[in-house]
C-alpha positions as CSV (number, residue, x, y, z in Angstrom):
1,X,-22.3,-60.4,-38.2
2,X,-25.5,-62.3,-37.7
3,X,-24.9,-62.5,-34.0
4,X,-24.1,-58.8,-33.8
5,X,-27.3,-57.9,-35.7
6,X,-29.3,-60.2,-33.5
7,X,-27.9,-58.4,-30.4
8,X,-28.8,-55.0,-31.9
9,X,-32.4,-56.2,-32.6
10,X,-32.9,-57.6,-29.1
11,X,-35.0,-55.1,-27.1
12,X,-34.6,-52.6,-29.9
13,X,-37.7,-50.6,-28.9
14,X,-36.3,-50.0,-25.4
15,X,-33.0,-49.0,-26.8
16,X,-34.5,-46.5,-29.2
17,X,-36.6,-45.0,-26.4
18,X,-33.5,-44.6,-24.2
19,X,-31.5,-42.9,-26.9
20,X,-34.4,-40.5,-27.6
21,X,-34.8,-39.6,-23.9
22,X,-31.0,-39.0,-23.6
23,X,-31.1,-36.7,-26.7
24,X,-34.1,-34.8,-25.3
25,X,-32.4,-34.3,-21.9
26,X,-29.2,-33.2,-23.6
27,X,-31.1,-30.7,-25.7
28,X,-32.9,-29.4,-22.6
29,X,-29.6,-28.9,-20.7
30,X,-27.8,-27.3,-23.6
31,X,-30.8,-25.1,-24.3
32,X,-31.2,-24.0,-20.7
33,X,-30.5,-20.5,-19.5
34,X,-26.8,-19.6,-19.8
35,X,-25.3,-18.0,-16.7
36,X,-21.9,-16.7,-15.5
37,X,-20.1,-17.8,-12.3
38,X,-16.7,-17.4,-10.8
39,X,-14.7,-20.2,-9.1
40,X,-11.5,-19.8,-7.1
41,X,-8.7,-22.4,-7.2
42,X,-5.8,-22.5,-4.8
43,X,-2.2,-22.0,-6.0
44,X,0.7,-24.3,-4.9
45,X,4.2,-22.9,-5.6
46,X,7.0,-25.3,-5.1
47,X,10.7,-24.4,-5.1
48,X,14.0,-26.3,-4.6
49,X,14.9,-27.1,-1.0
50,X,17.6,-24.4,-1.0
51,X,15.4,-21.7,-2.5
52,X,12.3,-19.7,-1.4
53,X,9.8,-17.2,-2.8
54,X,10.3,-13.7,-1.4
55,X,7.4,-11.6,-2.8
56,X,3.7,-11.6,-2.2
57,X,1.9,-14.2,-4.3
58,X,-1.9,-14.6,-4.6
59,X,-3.2,-17.6,-2.7
60,X,-5.9,-18.2,-5.3
61,X,-6.8,-17.6,-9.0
62,X,-10.3,-16.9,-10.1
63,X,-11.9,-18.4,-13.2
64,X,-15.0,-16.7,-14.8
65,X,-17.1,-19.2,-16.6
66,X,-20.3,-19.2,-18.7
67,X,-22.6,-22.1,-19.6
68,X,-25.8,-24.0,-18.6
69,X,-26.7,-23.7,-15.0
70,X,-26.8,-27.5,-14.4
71,X,-23.2,-27.9,-15.8
72,X,-21.8,-25.0,-13.8
73,X,-23.4,-26.2,-10.6
74,X,-21.4,-29.4,-11.0
75,X,-18.2,-27.5,-11.6
76,X,-18.8,-25.3,-8.6
77,X,-19.5,-28.2,-6.3
78,X,-16.4,-30.1,-7.5
79,X,-13.3,-30.1,-5.3
80,X,-10.3,-28.8,-7.3
81,X,-6.7,-29.7,-6.7
82,X,-4.4,-26.7,-6.4
83,X,-2.8,-25.4,-9.5
84,X,0.8,-26.5,-9.2
85,X,3.5,-24.0,-10.2
86,X,6.7,-26.2,-10.2
87,X,9.8,-24.1,-9.9
88,X,12.0,-26.7,-8.4
89,X,14.5,-26.4,-11.3
90,X,14.3,-22.6,-11.5
91,X,17.3,-20.5,-10.5
92,X,17.1,-17.4,-8.2
93,X,15.5,-14.5,-10.1
94,X,12.2,-13.4,-11.5
95,X,9.8,-16.0,-13.0
96,X,6.5,-15.2,-14.7
97,X,3.8,-17.9,-14.7
98,X,0.7,-17.3,-16.9
99,X,-2.6,-18.9,-16.2
100,X,-4.9,-20.2,-18.9
101,X,-8.4,-21.7,-19.3
102,X,-6.7,-25.1,-19.5
103,X,-5.8,-24.8,-15.7
104,X,-9.4,-25.9,-15.0
105,X,-11.4,-28.8,-16.5
106,X,-14.9,-27.8,-17.7
107,X,-17.5,-30.0,-19.5
108,X,-18.7,-29.4,-23.1
109,X,-21.0,-26.4,-23.2
110,X,-19.1,-24.4,-20.6
111,X,-16.7,-21.7,-21.6
112,X,-13.9,-20.0,-19.5
113,X,-14.3,-16.3,-20.2
114,X,-11.4,-15.0,-18.2
115,X,-8.7,-15.7,-15.5
116,X,-7.8,-13.3,-12.7
117,X,-4.9,-12.7,-12.3
118,X,-3.8,-13.7,-15.8
119,X,-0.2,-14.1,-14.6
120,X,1.9,-13.9,-11.4
121,X,5.5,-12.6,-11.0
122,X,7.4,-14.8,-8.6
123,X,10.8,-13.8,-7.1
124,X,13.0,-16.7,-6.1
125,X,15.9,-16.2,-3.7
126,X,18.4,-18.5,-2.1
127,X,17.3,-19.8,1.3
128,X,19.6,-18.6,4.1
129,X,19.7,-19.2,7.8
130,X,21.1,-16.8,10.5
131,X,21.3,-16.8,14.3
132,X,19.8,-13.6,15.7
133,X,19.2,-12.1,19.2
134,X,15.5,-11.6,20.1
135,X,14.6,-8.1,21.2
136,X,12.0,-7.8,23.9
137,X,10.0,-4.6,23.9
138,X,7.5,-3.6,26.6
139,X,4.8,-0.9,26.8
140,X,2.3,0.3,29.3
141,X,2.6,0.3,33.0
142,X,2.3,-2.5,35.5
143,X,-0.8,-2.6,37.7
144,X,-0.6,-0.7,41.0
145,X,1.3,-2.6,43.7
146,X,3.4,-4.6,41.3
147,X,7.0,-4.0,40.3
148,X,9.1,-5.5,37.6
149,X,11.9,-7.8,38.7
150,X,13.2,-9.2,35.4
151,X,12.1,-9.5,31.8
152,X,14.0,-11.7,29.4
153,X,13.6,-13.8,26.3
154,X,14.0,-17.6,26.4
155,X,15.9,-18.5,24.3
156,X,17.6,-15.2,23.8
157,X,19.0,-16.2,20.4
158,X,17.2,-18.2,17.7
159,X,18.0,-19.4,14.2
160,X,15.9,-17.8,11.5
161,X,15.7,-18.9,7.8
162,X,14.2,-17.1,4.9
163,X,15.1,-15.2,1.7
164,X,18.7,-14.2,1.5
165,X,18.0,-10.4,0.9
166,X,16.0,-10.2,4.2
167,X,18.2,-12.4,6.3
168,X,21.3,-10.5,5.4
169,X,19.8,-7.2,6.5
170,X,18.6,-8.5,9.9
171,X,20.6,-7.8,13.0
172,X,17.9,-8.9,15.5
173,X,14.4,-10.4,15.6
174,X,11.8,-8.0,16.8
175,X,8.7,-9.2,18.7
176,X,5.5,-7.3,19.3
177,X,5.7,-5.3,22.6
178,X,4.5,-7.0,25.8
179,X,1.7,-5.0,27.4
180,X,2.8,-4.7,31.0
181,X,-0.7,-3.6,32.1
182,X,-1.8,-7.2,31.6
183,X,1.0,-8.7,33.8
184,X,-0.2,-9.4,37.3
185,X,2.0,-12.3,38.2
186,X,5.3,-13.9,37.1
187,X,5.1,-16.3,34.1
188,X,6.0,-17.1,30.5
189,X,4.2,-15.5,27.6
190,X,4.1,-16.2,23.9
191,X,5.8,-13.6,21.7
192,X,4.1,-12.4,18.6
193,X,6.5,-12.5,15.7
194,X,5.6,-11.2,12.2
195,X,7.3,-13.9,10.3
196,X,4.9,-15.4,7.8
197,X,4.4,-12.1,6.0
198,X,8.2,-11.7,5.6
199,X,8.6,-15.3,4.4
200,X,10.7,-16.1,7.5
201,X,10.7,-19.2,9.7
202,X,12.2,-20.1,13.1
203,X,14.3,-23.2,13.2
204,X,13.6,-25.0,16.5
205,X,11.7,-23.7,19.5
206,X,9.9,-20.3,19.2
207,X,11.2,-17.7,21.8
208,X,9.0,-16.7,24.8
209,X,9.0,-13.8,27.2
210,X,9.7,-14.6,30.8
211,X,8.3,-11.8,33.0
212,X,9.1,-11.8,36.8
213,X,7.2,-9.4,39.0
214,X,6.9,-8.8,42.7
215,X,4.5,-7.1,45.0
216,X,5.4,-3.6,46.2
217,X,5.2,-3.6,50.0
218,X,3.0,-0.8,51.3
219,X,4.9,1.0,54.0
220,X,5.7,4.4,55.3
221,X,8.5,5.0,53.0
222,X,6.9,3.4,49.9
223,X,4.7,6.3,48.8
224,X,4.8,6.4,45.0
225,X,5.5,9.6,43.1
226,X,5.0,10.6,39.5
227,X,8.0,12.1,37.7
228,X,8.6,13.5,34.3
229,X,11.9,13.3,32.4
230,X,11.7,16.1,29.9
231,X,13.9,15.0,27.0
232,X,15.1,11.5,26.8
233,X,16.9,10.8,23.4
234,X,15.4,8.1,21.2
235,X,17.9,5.7,19.7
236,X,17.5,3.4,16.7
237,X,18.7,-0.2,16.8
238,X,20.7,-1.4,15.1
239,X,22.6,1.8,14.9
240,X,22.7,3.4,11.4
241,X,19.6,1.8,10.0
242,X,17.3,4.7,10.6
243,X,16.5,8.0,12.2
244,X,13.7,9.3,14.5
245,X,12.1,12.6,13.6
246,X,11.2,13.6,17.1
247,X,14.8,13.0,18.5
248,X,13.7,12.9,22.1
249,X,10.5,12.2,24.1
250,X,9.1,13.1,27.5
251,X,8.9,10.0,29.8
252,X,6.4,10.0,32.7
253,X,7.1,7.4,35.4
254,X,6.0,6.4,38.8
255,X,7.5,4.6,41.7
256,X,8.8,4.7,45.3
257,X,10.2,8.1,46.2
258,X,13.7,6.9,46.8
259,X,13.9,5.3,43.3
260,X,12.4,8.3,41.6
261,X,15.0,10.5,43.3
262,X,17.8,8.6,41.5
263,X,16.2,8.9,38.0
264,X,17.8,10.9,35.2
265,X,18.1,10.9,31.4
266,X,21.2,8.6,31.8
267,X,19.5,5.6,33.4
268,X,16.3,5.7,31.3
269,X,16.7,4.3,27.8
270,X,14.2,4.9,25.0
271,X,14.6,3.1,21.7
272,X,12.9,1.8,18.5
273,X,14.0,-1.1,16.3
274,X,14.5,-0.8,12.6
275,X,15.5,-4.5,12.2
276,X,13.6,-6.5,9.6
277,X,11.4,-3.5,8.6
278,X,11.2,-2.3,5.0
279,X,12.6,1.0,3.8
280,X,10.3,3.9,4.4
281,X,8.6,6.0,7.1
282,X,6.4,4.5,9.8
283,X,5.1,5.4,13.3
284,X,6.0,3.1,16.1
285,X,5.6,2.9,19.9
286,X,9.0,3.4,21.5
287,X,10.4,0.9,23.9
288,X,11.3,2.3,27.4
289,X,13.8,0.6,29.6
290,X,13.5,1.6,33.3
291,X,15.3,0.7,36.5
292,X,13.6,-2.1,38.5
293,X,10.7,-0.9,40.6
294,X,9.9,2.1,38.4
295,X,6.8,2.0,36.2
296,X,6.2,3.7,32.9
297,X,3.1,5.9,32.9
298,X,3.4,7.3,29.4
299,X,5.6,8.8,26.8
300,X,4.9,12.1,25.0
301,X,4.4,11.6,22.2
302,X,3.0,8.1,22.5
303,X,4.4,7.2,19.1
304,X,7.4,8.4,17.1
305,X,8.2,8.7,13.4
306,X,10.8,6.2,12.3
307,X,12.5,6.7,8.9
308,X,14.3,3.5,7.8
309,X,17.1,3.9,5.3
């Protein structure tokens, strides 16, 4: 005990001053102006390897906090690990996860006033894979002096995995239309696929569009003409998934006189795809398939109303 007391008495004055300064600083911080701030923290949802989430889930959760400015600044500057929502043992169905002030660590003197959202509803489905054909749609017209030789998707079929309810209803994979007005030479183009929003993923290589074009020789018999097909029926693919309010559209085309002379409603196809789209009514640009050497000028109307069952 004597050695302990001797240690306490050693430099006692310095130690007392240090304690007093610490108490004063603590009192100043605690007594400083109280403010409110909001901090966002990322969410990390984990499921079993054979399951996947199928609904929209917020990427972040916001914590509204109140306390001394000095303490809150430290919290705001601190890097936070994502909030882990571990659903690896959960079965397919609906799961509710509730957030609480305990999801974020705060120092003494800081209070968590609220959490937004307070809870998230997570839909878990079985993860399924399916091989689907890729549908290539084109719009617009090729530049003058260029004709379309071939347009194809490579590979033409891909394996897509995602929530069971969406995979089962898909008959094809729809890519954003290729704008022919931007095509001036043959080549391969990336296809824009709306997969992330639908919780879908391609297994293997992503499909690309291979567009082959050729120059139109300018000769005596190659004068281009503009022609209108008055009523070309609009079909929905896959058949039975939807209906088009307009029924038929006018198709304006241009091309060499001898090719235009062979055109009729039978060798021009107009279609819209309902594959992978949610139930409801939307307006879409129709896809027009024309014989090689004939260019699309426009469709009237430019968009049609597609009702998906």
